[in-house]
N, C-alpha and C positions, 0 to 999 in steps of 0.2 A: 525516296533515295535508298538503295539497299545499304545495309550495314556492312562495314568492313568484316573480313573473316573472323578476326579475333573477337569483335563485338557479338557476331552471330554465335560464336562458340560460348561466350559468357552468357548470352541470353538463353541459349539452349540448355546450358548447365543449370541455370536458375529454374527454368521450366521443369527440367528433369528432377531437380532437388525437391521442388514443390510437389510434383506429381507423386514422387516416392513417399514424401511425408504424408500426403493425403491418404495414400493407400495404407501406410503403416498405422497411422492414427485411426483412420476409419475402421480398419479391421479390429483394432483393439477395443475402441469405444463401442462400435456397432455390435461386436460379439457380446459384450457385457449387456448392452441395452436389449438385445434380442432375448438373452437368457432371463433378464428381469421381467420383460413383457410376457414371455411365455409362462414363467412361474406365477405371475399375477393372474394370467388367464385361467390357469387350472387350479387356482386357489392355494398354491404352495409357495407363495412368496416368502422369502426370508431376507429381511432388510439387511441384517448384519452380514450374511453370506454374500449378497450382491454388492454391498459396500466394500467388503474385503476384496472381491474380484475386481471391482473398478480401481481400487488403489493399486492392486497388482499390475493391472494393465497400464495405468498411467506411470507407475514407478519404473517400468521397463522402457519408457520412451525418452525420459529426460527432456530438457529443453523447455520451451515456452508453455506448453500445455500443463506441465507440472506447476509452473508458476501460477497459471490461471486457476488450477484446481486448488492450490493452497489458498489463493485469494478468495475463491468461492467459499471455502470452508470457514473463513473468518467473518463472513457476512451472515449474521444470525438469520436463520429460517429460510435462506435460499435453498439449502439442502436439508433433508431429514437428518435428525441428530446422529444416527448411525453412520451416515455418509460423511458428515462433517468430521466426526471423530476419526474415521479412517483416513480421510484426505489430509488431515492435520499431521499425520505421521509421515507424509511425503517429505523428503529432503531434497533441496535444490543442489544436488551433488553431481552435476554434469561432469564427465571426465575432463580434466584440463587439457589444453592444447600442449603438445610437446614443444621442445625448444626450437626445433627446425621449423615447425609450423608457425610458431610465434614470430620468428625472424621474417618469414614470408608475409605474415599479416602486417607486421610493423613496416616493412618495406612498402607494402601496398598503401599504407596510410601516410607515411612521412617521406617516402622516397628511398632510393638505394643507399644514401649516406645517413640513414636514420640513426645509426649508433653513434655518429659523431655529434648528434644533438644532445647527448647525455654524457655526463662524466662516468656514470655506471648505470647498468640496466640488468636486473635479475630476470633471466629467462624463465625461471620457475615461479609460478604464480604464488602470491601471498594468500589469495582467496579465489575460489572458483564458484560460480553460481549458474543460474539457468540461462542467462543471456550473454554472459561474458565473464572475464576473469581480470583480477587486479594484480599488477606487477609493481614491485618496489623499484624505484630508480633514484638517481642522484643528479641534480642539475650541476652545471659547471660552476655555479656560485656556491655549491655545497648544500643547497636546500634539498631536503628529502621530498620525493614525489611519489604519488600514487597514480599509476597509468591503468586506466580501465579500458580493456581491449575487448571489443565485441567478437563473438564467434562468427565464423562465416555463415552465409545463407540464413541469417536469423529472420530477415524479412519474409523469405519463403516459408520458413518454419512457423512463424507467427500467423501468417495468413492461413496456412493449412490447419493449424491448431485451433484458431478462432472459428473456423468453419465447423469443427467438431464440438466446440462449446455450444453451438446452437442445438446440436443433438442432445447434449446433456440437459440443457434448459428445457427443450421441448418435451423430453422424457419426464422431467419433473412436473411440467404443467399438466401432462396427461395423467400422471399417477397421483399427484398430490397438489391440486390447484388452489391452495390457500393464498398463494402470492403469485401475481402475474410478473414473470421475470423478464419480459421483453426489453424494457428499458435498462435493466441491470446488465443484460448481455451487451447492449450498445455501449454502455459506460465502460465496462471492463475492456471491451475491444479498443475503444478510443485511448484509454490510459496505457494499455500494453503497447499499442503502436507508438505512442509518444516515447515510451522508454527506449525504443530503438534509435531515437534521434539524440545523439550525444551533444550536438550543438545546442539543442533545446535544454538538455540537462545542465550544460554549462551556464546558460542564462538563469536556470532555476537556482543554481548554486550562488550566482551573483545576486539574485533577488533575496535569498536568505541572508547573505552577507550584509545587504543593505537593511533588511527588516530587523535583524538581530544585532546591529552594530553596537547598541548600548547594553547588550546582555553579556555581562562579564562571565556568567556561568555557562554560556553556550558558545562553542567555537565552530566556525564555518570555514572550510578550507578555501583558499583562493584558487582560481582557475588559471591555467596557462594556455592561452589561446594559440600561441605559436607551436605548441606541442599537442594540439587537439584537432580532431576532425569530426565528421559525422559519426564515425565508428570507433574513435579513440578519444578518451577524455582524460586529461592530465590535471590533477589537483595537487595541492600541498598534502604531504603525508602528515597526518595528525597522530601523534603517539598517544596511546591510551590503553586501558585494560577493559576487558568485557564487563558488561553490566552485572552478569551473574557472578563475577568474582567478588562482588560486594554483598552477596546475599547474607553472609554471616558477619558483616561489618556492624559497628555500633549503630544505634538508632539515629543519632545525629547525622552520621555520614550518609545513611540511606535516605534520610529526609532531605539532605542537601541535594542529592542526586535526583530525588523525586521532584523537588521544587524546580530544578533546572529542566527536567523533562516537561513539566507542566508549562513553564514559560516558553520553552522552545516550540511547543505546539500551539498554545492558546494565544500568545502575543501576535504571531503572524495572521492568525485567523481573525481575531477580534479587531485588529487595527487595519489589516490589508485584505481580508477575505481570502487568505491562502492557507491551505493545509498540506501537511506532509501525510500522504495517504498510505504510507507503508511503515507504521511505527512498530516494527518487530525488533527483537533484541539485537540482531546482527547489524542494524543500521546505526548503532550508537556505541561509543566507548567512553570511558570515564578518564578525564585527565586529572593529574595530581600535581601538587606542589609540596615539596619537602615530605613526600610520603602520605600526604593527606588529600583525599578526593575533594576537588573544587567544583567540578561541573562536568558537562558532557560534550563530546565531539559528535556533531551531526554529519554523517558520512555519505549518505546516498540521496540523490535528488532526481531519480528517475520518475517516481510516482508522486507528482505534485498536482494538486487540484486547485484551480483558481475559480472562485465563485463570484457571481454578481453580488453587489453590496446588499441587495434586498434579501439574499439568502442569509447573510449574517443577521439582518434585522429579524428574520424568522426565528433564528436561534434565540435571540433576546426576547421576542414576543412569547415563545413557548416557555422560556424560563420564567418570565414574569407571570404568564398565565397560570402555570403550575403553582408558583409561589403564592399567588393571591386568589387562586381558584376562579379565575376570570375565563369562563368558557368561551366567550366571544374572541378573546385574544388567542386562546389555544387554537380555535378553528382557523383564525386568520393566519396563524403560523403555518399550519399544515397546508393551507391553500397557497401561501407564499412559496412553499417548497415545491408545489406542483401536484399535490394530492387532489384528486377530483372525485366528485360524486360521493362525498363522505356523508354518512348518516351518523346520528348520535351514537348508535351502538358500535359502529366501526371506530368512531373517535375514542370511545371508551376503551376499545381494544388497543388502539395505538398508544393511548396514555399509559397502559401497563408498561410498555417498553420505554416510553418517554420518562416516566417516573423512576425507572431503573437507571437510565443513563444520567438523568439530571439529579438523582437522589443525593449523591455526595456534594453537589454544588449548591443544594438547597439547605444543607445541614450545617449550621454555624457551630461547629465543634471540631476538635482534632479527632481523626478517625482514619481507618484504612479505606481504600476506594470501595470495597464491598465487604463489610465486616463478616468474617466467618466463611468466606468463599475461597475455594482453592483456585489457583490460576487457570487450570484446564477446564474448570466448570463455570467460569465467569459468564453470566448471562444465560446459561443453559435453561435454568428453571423458568425465567421470564420468557425466553424464546419459545419454550414449550407451551406456556400458557397462551401466548399470542397466537401461535400456530393452531392450537386446538380451537380457539375462539374464531379465528378467521376461516377455518374449515367450515364452521357453521354459518358464518355471516358474510364471508368474502366472496370472491377473491378481491384483493386490493392490488392495484397497479402501483409499484414503487417507482417514484420519479428518479431519473438517472442521477440528478445532482445529489440526491440523498444517500446514494450508495456508499461513496467513499467517506463521507462524513460519519456515517454509522460504523463503517468498518474501522476507521481510524480511532473512534472513541473506544471500541472494544479492544483494539490492539494496545492503545495507550493504557487502558485500565488493566490489561494483563501485565504490562511492565510494572505498574505500581504494585500489583499483587505479588509479583516475583520479588520485588524489593522489600515488600511489607512496609512501605512508606506510610507514616502516620502524620497527616497534614490537615490543616483547615482548608479544604478544597473550596468552601464557600468564599472565604476571603481571597484566596488566590484567583478565583474566577472573577470576582468583582473588581479586583485590582487590574486584571488583564483587560476587562471590558472598559474600565474607566468610568468616570462620572459623566452623566449627560450624554449617553451614547446617541450618536446620530448616524443614520445610514449614509447621508450625504458626505460625512467626513471620511467614512471608509471608502466610498467611491472615489473621492478626490485623492486620498493617499495611495490607493491602489493604482489609479491611472498614472500618477507621477512615478511610482516605483517601476511599473511595467515599461514606461517610456525610457526610464534611465537604463534598464538592463536589456532593452531591445525586444521585449515581449509584446509590446503594444501593437 
């Protein structure tokens, strides 16, 4: 049955938008890739120059590819160090939609009388990012609201950009094949597509509200289903100050914030097999009572990863294997996560990284997350050692479920370093895991929680 004229126009516009994005992204990424390959062929490759060129190309595009590039830069050893350093400089600063455009977008989501649904709505965004922007509003009962409105044509942009992600990864495999990145690309694609579905994000927020109900030092905003759609998410507005505003606060304050961060991340994972896969500074603010920091507001729920309970068991097995030097348990942990064909020499290489990540959790003393390491250098030395060893012994195919766990651990560590929190991470970890850990308990709690919020 032929589509009505308006639907045909919409479909044609989407196709045109996607085609234009393919051409623009392909030209930028492809041009840099060709220069890199040519320089390598004639022996004049300069990694720093090529990395700067790639950052320049992506920085001019805005949108989802920038988000993907930033994400890649935070997963150790997916990219050579000079590329990671350059891509981390990218800022998700897509130009905000103007007031007239916001009105049209809101009408498309909530109907022509959308403004009557609010007591007040600020047409100027409070924050703008790569996939959408946030507007402050007020409900008729006086409650402050945060309305996250997706930019138009994001689905087309994401699909076009993810196609070019394959170009970047294939280039890396040809030039520096220490790590097989195929499953990494699949995982990134799946998570970025999920971020477009604001109905799913609303369920993620409800899931975190359930999981952290007893955590007084972590606040989760309630969702407003009557003011939300697949491309508009309305949550409670949580007042707070940026984490970095507390860098010079007293040590007790910074430690309280760090403890809240640890519990906000580890309790959902250890008890329910769920992680927040994007723990960067902008996704948290600090709430205060009588001028004193009490805990954190968890603001964004787009990048959430739900793991099978056996994956959580693998985390415990690797922890105990490293703690007791039980090689069989270490091997079992890697195999549980999906690593295949591991030899002893490759396991020894993976353990370099594992001992870095687990180090603070194995050390029963008050310390910083990585003593003597600057935030921007967290994990760099260990990643270099792993990369150098894998070039000689690899490549290793990284299982997709491992990707965001690893990335989140690095992101969380970076937050602790910025705060200079001094905590006993060993005791915090063991409190989060609880005594007598059982994979079956995680599976049971996860199933119940997912059913409750409609994610099962």
